[in-house]
C-alpha positions in Angstrom: -24.6 109.9 -73.5 -22.5 111.1 -70.5 -19.1 109.4 -70.0 -20.3 107.5 -66.9 -23.1 106.1 -68.9 -20.8 105.1 -71.7 -18.4 103.1 -69.2 -21.3 101.6 -67.5 -22.7 100.4 -71.2 -18.8 99.3 -72.1 -18.8 97.3 -68.9 -22.1 95.5 -69.2 -21.1 94.9 -73.1 -17.9 93.3 -71.8 -19.8 91.2 -69.4 -22.2 90.0 -71.8 -19.5 89.1 -74.4 -17.8 87.0 -71.5 -21.2 85.4 -70.7 -22.0 84.4 -74.5 -18.3 83.2 -74.7 -19.0 80.7 -71.9 -22.5 79.9 -73.2 -20.8 79.2 -76.7 -18.3 76.9 -75.1 -21.1 74.6 -73.5 -23.0 74.6 -76.5 -20.1 73.1 -78.2 -19.7 70.6 -75.7 -23.4 69.8 -76.1 -23.1 69.5 -79.7 -20.0 67.1 -79.5 -22.5 64.7 -77.8 -22.8 62.7 -80.9 -19.1 61.7 -80.2 -20.3 59.8 -77.0 -22.8 58.2 -79.2 -20.4 57.1 -81.9 -17.7 55.4 -79.4 -17.5 51.9 -80.4 -19.6 49.5 -78.5 -18.3 48.2 -74.9 -16.2 45.1 -75.8 -15.4 43.2 -72.7 -12.2 41.3 -72.3 -12.2 37.8 -72.3 -9.1 35.6 -71.9 -8.3 34.0 -75.4 -9.2 30.0 -75.4 -6.5 27.9 -74.2 -4.6 30.7 -72.5 -3.9 28.7 -69.3 -2.4 30.3 -66.1 -0.5 33.6 -65.9 3.3 33.0 -65.8 4.8 34.0 -62.7 7.5 36.4 -64.3 3.9 38.5 -65.7 2.2 38.6 -62.3 3.9 41.9 -61.6 2.9 43.3 -64.9 -0.7 41.9 -64.6 -0.7 43.4 -60.9 0.2 46.8 -62.4 -2.7 46.6 -64.8 -5.2 45.4 -62.1 -4.2 48.6 -59.9 -4.4 50.9 -62.8 -7.9 49.4 -63.9 -9.3 49.9 -60.2 -7.8 53.3 -60.1 -9.6 54.4 -63.6 -12.6 52.8 -62.3 -12.5 54.9 -59.0 -11.7 58.1 -61.0 -14.7 57.3 -63.4 -16.6 56.8 -60.4 -15.9 60.0 -58.8 -16.4 62.1 -62.3 -19.5 60.8 -62.8 -20.6 61.6 -59.1 -19.2 65.0 -59.5 -21.1 65.4 -63.0 -24.3 64.2 -61.3 -24.0 66.8 -58.4 -23.1 69.6 -61.1 -26.4 68.6 -63.1 -28.4 68.6 -59.8 -27.0 72.1 -58.9 -27.8 73.6 -62.3 -31.2 72.1 -62.1 -31.8 74.3 -59.2 -30.4 77.3 -61.2 -32.9 77.2 -63.8 -35.6 79.6 -64.7 -38.2 80.1 -62.2 -41.6 79.8 -63.5 -43.4 82.1 -61.2 -43.4 85.7 -62.1 -40.9 88.0 -60.3 -42.5 89.8 -57.2 -43.8 93.1 -58.1 -44.9 95.9 -55.8 -48.5 96.0 -54.7 -48.9 99.6 -54.5 -46.6 102.8 -55.0 -46.6 105.5 -52.3 -46.9 108.4 -53.9 -47.2 110.6 -50.8 -43.2 111.2 -50.4 
């Protein structure tokens, strides 16, 4: 094998190593899907019975909690939208079911 051919082969081997590492990472994420299924069921908060109205001195803390909840909800919605867009793009990048274009003739007159 010539030196150029060896370098070309080595460059491709390195590129494929990188692609395989990326695929390994993606597969590992998919394999951890069980973690999502194993999360505890959603348990919405309900005020304990007989709690009564919020004391005025706790109002700033309650407002801060509400702001954080709204911020997290907005960030989660953004993350879900982003994931949906990425999924759409990946779906468009899938294997094309059609056969690749092939030449219909070869001009041997040259």
